[in-house]
N, C-alpha and C positions, 0 to 999 in steps of 0.2 A: 786487934792484929797488928803487930809492930811495922812502920813505917817500912816501904821498900821489899817485906815479906811477897813472898809467893799466894796465889787465891788459887780456887778451884770454881769451874763453871762447869754446869753439867745441863743438858737438855735431854728429857724424856717425853715420847708419845705416852701418855697413860694410858689411853685406849676408854678414856672415861673412870679410870679405876679397875677394868674389868681384865680380870687376868686372860692370857691367851685362850682361845675356845670360850670364854664365857660371855654370856651377855649381860650381867648385873655387877655393880660395883662390889669390889670386896677393901673397905676403906684400912681394915688396919695393914691389907699387905700393900697398899698406896702408900701409906704413913711408913711403912717399915723400910720399903724402896729407896722412898726418898732420903730418910735416914740412912740408909747404906751408903747413898751417894754422898754425903757428908761434904757437901759443897758450900761454899760461901754465896751464890749464885743459882738459881735451877730455872729453868724456863721448860714450862711444861707445856704440850700438846695435847689437844681433844679433851680439856677438861671441862665438866658440867657443873651448872648451877641451876638447882632447885629442879631437876629432872629426872623421871620415875625410876628411871634403869641406875641413878644411881641416890636412890632414896632420898630424894628433894633436898640433897645437902648442899651447901657452898662450900666445892671440894677446894678450892683456894683457900676459903678460910680455916677450913678443917687441918688444913694439912698444916698452914700457918701457923695458928695457936697450938697445934700439938707438937711442935719443932721447934719454936721458936723464932719464926721467920714474918718479916713483914712481907704481906700479901697483895698482889695486883691482879685483879681478872680484869679480861678484856674481853668482852662477846663479840662475837664474828656472826652466830646465825641465830636467829630466833627459832626454838623449838616451843611445841604446845603441851607441857608450860615448860617455861624456864629458858635457858639460854646456853649454848656450846662455844668455846674459844679456847683461850691461850691465856697462861696464868705465869706469872714470874715471883718467886721467892728468893728473898735478900737479906743477908744476916744486917744491913746497914740500909739507911732509909731511901727509897729511889726518887729520883729528883727529875724533875722536867718530863713529867710522863704522858706519853700521848698515844692513842689508836689510829690505827691508820687503814682504812677501808681499803682492800686490794681489788683490782679490777676482776668482774668474774661475768662471762658470757650468760646469756639466757639458758636456765634449765641446770647452771651450775650453783654451788654449796658458795655461799657468801665467804671471802675467806678475809683476815686480818692481820697485821702486824702489833707487836706491841714494843714502842721504842720509851727508852727510858735511860737515865745516867744516874750510875751507881758509885759512892764514893767507897773506895777500896783500896788498900796495900799501898797508901798513902798517894791515892790518884784517883781523878774521876774518870771513869769507863763508862762509855756509851753502849749500849745493848739493844740490839733488836732481835726480837722470837718472833717467830712464826711459822705458821702452817699453810701449803701452799696447796691450790688445787690437786686432788689424784687423777690418773690416769681415764679414768671410767672407761666406757665401752669403746672400743678401736682407738685406744689413746686418745680421744677426742680432748680431754684435758689437759695434756703437756702442752701445747700450746700456752692456756692459760697460765700455767706455773710458771713457765717461762718468762711470760709477760709481766708476772706478779713478783719474779725474783728481781726482774728488774727494777720497779717501784719501789720494793722494799730496801735494795742496795741504793738507791738514791737518796732514802730516807737517812741511811747511815751515812751517807757523803755530807750531809747538811750539819754533821756532830764531828765537827775534826779532832783529833786526840785518841788515845787507844781507846781500842772498842773490839766488840766481839759480836758477830753476827753468828745465829744458831735457829733450827729447827728441823723439822719434817719437810723438806721441800719437795718431797715425790718426784726427785729426779734423779736421774745418774749422771755419772762423773763428767759425761760429754758435754752435758749443759751446765753442771754448777761449777768446774774446776775453772773453767774459762772467765765464767760472769766473777767468782769472787777474786780470782788476780785481777781481772781489769778494773775493779773497784778499788784495787791496794791491799786487799787482805791474804794473807796466809793462809793456804786451807791446811787445816789441821787434821791429821792423820787419826783414823779410827778404824779402821776395818767395817765390814758388815754389819747390818745392825736390823734388818728384817728379814723374816719373822722370828720371832722367841721361840724355842730358845738354840735354835739351829740355824742362824742368820744366812740369807743366800744373795741379799741384796744391799747396798748402801745409800738409803734416801736420806736417812738423819744426818747434816751437816755440821760442821763450824769453821767459821775464817776468822782470824783475829789480824788486828791493825796494832802496830806500835806496843806489843805484847811479846816476849818472848815464850815460846811452849817448852816448857820444862818435861811434859809427859803428857801423855794421853793415849786413847782408846777406848772401846766399848766394852760395857759392863752390861750381864747377864742377871739383872735385878730381876725378880720375880714380881708379877703385877700386872702385864699388860702384855701385848704380843709386838713390841719394839724391844730393843735392848736398847740403855740408856747412854749418851757419849759423854765424855767427861775429857776436861783439860786441866792440868795444872799450870798457871799462866803468871808472868811476872813481869811488873811496868820496865821499859827499856827508853833511852832516848832513842827518839826516830833514825837517827844516824847508824844506830847499834843493831835495828828491827831487823838484821838479816837474816834469812830461814836457819830453824835450829832444827836439827833431826831429833823428832818426838821419840820418845823410849816408853816402854810399857805403862800407863799410866798405874798410879800407886792404888795396893787396893782397896777398896771402898771401904767405909764400915769406920775405924777407926773410934774417936770417943762420941759417934753417933751425931746428928745434925744439929741437935738440941744443946750438944756438950759447950757450944764455945758461941751461942747466941747469944744476943741480947734481946730481951722482951719486945715483943711486938706492940705496935702503936697501933694496930688495927688492920684491916682489910679495906683496900681501896678498888672498888668496882671502878673501872673507866669504860664507860660507855659511850658509843656512837649515837645510839638513840633509846628511847625511853627510859 
């Protein structure tokens, strides 16, 4: 990619690779969906590693190898057997990667954020990808998600410069937009994201810092119960990082995710324990 060029970031809750209303993963649909997004950086939520419902496959590695991405897997929850967590796919090798365990109350699922820095478009962009606590019964999980959001944003604040914060936050605009703006992030416009194929709620979000939003939107790729969100971004000087009206995202697809990718150097599992 030429220095100063724009780049594309996507986030997709993949529902462990199972299309909407299905229990078991379809890895052909998962790979095709990520290829359709044609992004330089992809954050995936609800990713399985050696779990029965996804055929005991390492999903991050599977997609990375199929499409030519470097792949990071960050486990959040131990299953029997296997793990469940977040993944990040990148066409360039991520650096300074860590997994941040997020606060979680008794009886609620463990959650985590993956934090890394990626060289792209002639600069280094910090990326935080996360999946926060769902509402649960009677909205019990909502205060947990709000607390987790604050912790994840604090991790990004420790990395100055251009940045992307994204994930399935399981929160509405009233909680998310003030938090992102207080953290110095521009909220990326996407529209509703859940459920697929006719979304009624926006629970998947993206915010950016020191990056110009050239286009953005939600993409109804087949393979999950969520729509993906995408943004075309370009580096700018901090003083020029004023709000830019987002246009409709360019159609996903193009040359496919493998078309412009370097050969991956392997998949890296970033574990908090085990």
